[in-house]
C-alpha positions, 0 to 999 in steps of 0.5 A: 449434573444429575445423578441419574436421568429420571425423565420428568419431561421437557422444561423450556427456560427462556433466557437460559444462557443468562445469569439466572437462566443458566442456574435454572437450567442446571437445577432443572437438569439435576432434577431429571428434566430435559431442558430446552434453553431458549436463547437468541444466540444458541451458538454461544450457549454450548456451555449449558450442555455440560449441566446434564447428560448427553442430549439432556440440555439443548440450546435453541434459538428464540427471541421473546419479541417474536411470538412464533419464535416463542411458540416453537421454543415451548412446544411440547414443554410441561414447564416454562420458565421466563428469566429474561430481563434487562437493567437498562432500556435501549434500542429494541430491548426496551422495558416494555418490550422485554418486561411487559410484551414478552412475558405476555407472549410467553404466558399466552403461548404457554396456556395455549400449548397446555403447559402445566407450570409457568414460573416468571422471574420478576423483581422486588420493588415491582410497583405499577405506581413507581416513579421508576420505569423499570419497577413499573414495567416489572409490575405490568409484566406480572399482571400480563402473565397472570392475565394470560396464565392465572396459575403462574408462579411469580418470584421477585428476588432482591439483588441476585449474587453469584460468580457472574453477577453484575453487582459485587463484580462491578464494584470490585472492578471499580475499586481496582481502578478508581480512588473513590467509590460512589456512595449514592444517597449516603449508602443507606438503601437496604438490600437482601441479596439472594444467592443465584443457586438458591433462586434456581432451587426455588425455580426447580421446586416450582417446576415440580409443583411447589408454590401456590398457583397465581401467587407472587413470592419474594426471594431474599437471603438471610441478611439485610445489608445497606448499600454502604455495608455491601461496598465495605464487604466488596472492598474487604473481599477484593483486598481494596481500601478506597474512600467513598464519594457521597452523592445525594440522590439529586446529584446522582440524578444530575450525573445520570442526566449528563451521561445520558448520551453515552451507551448504557454500557459506559454509563456509571448509573442511569436516572431510572436506577437512581430512582430505584435506589431511593427505596429499600429492596427487601422482602416485605412484611406482607410476604413474610406473614403470608408465607410467600418467601423462599422457605415456602418454595423449599429453600429453608437455609439460603446462603449468605453473601459471606459464604459465596462472594469471597470465592469469586472476588479473589481475582480482584486482589492487588497481587492476583487471585493466588497470591496468598498461596505463595510461600 
């Protein structure tokens, strides 16, 4: 919560109740912004109000697939942040609808409304020529944002970790019930995990004018770790000792195809996600040499996974979260 209410103006955060969005809301509120959290279900986003003083944070209904809804949500805002994204494409929540069309709608409405700063969250690996539909849609969304709002700041994070993440929690939960964990592609794919709080701090800095307009920044933590190393750490902090089932990329793709009829929530991995795993997910050499990293956005000492992740993986331990406190 903010130490004092220093009214900076109104900031609208699309996807404000999501994993990244809720931390962005809290970071903006702490800076003194009045925050409008634009979400599909404001009745489920009441918890956001505790991030600020009474009335400082207000969840409002908005669906990024509907332009009029977007326009209402950002009316009067000085800053707009788009954190909306999907990991799998399905139903009306397709990669094109959420990663391309929606960012264009938000950017166009922001320009027409005279918004001062627009921050768009993309992903490392965004590439218009990628074989992954996810990566292609992220790149197309970036292009759409810059076309409609040339002064936007785009942030591409590596995998984002925090208490509500879908990476460490997912594999810790898997280790609790499965005798083996899948080691796709030999576990050699490299990642540079970034703490969600650090990403939120960078977003809040951009709201105050940090970041060069029209620039794409890449956000990674202090460590580069392989998929195998991340699974090893997950098991260590969750108190589990499981073996690994090596899955070459071709076999992982076959498994993804065989589970295609299942709902996305029940599928262990999709074909598109296997394609993503075939490429490292780290801050590029170009971004480092050109100063397009977290440091340029004021985050000079990002948190490593060891400082944060063990605190929320305790609950997966065999004897429970508080077993080691017993005497």
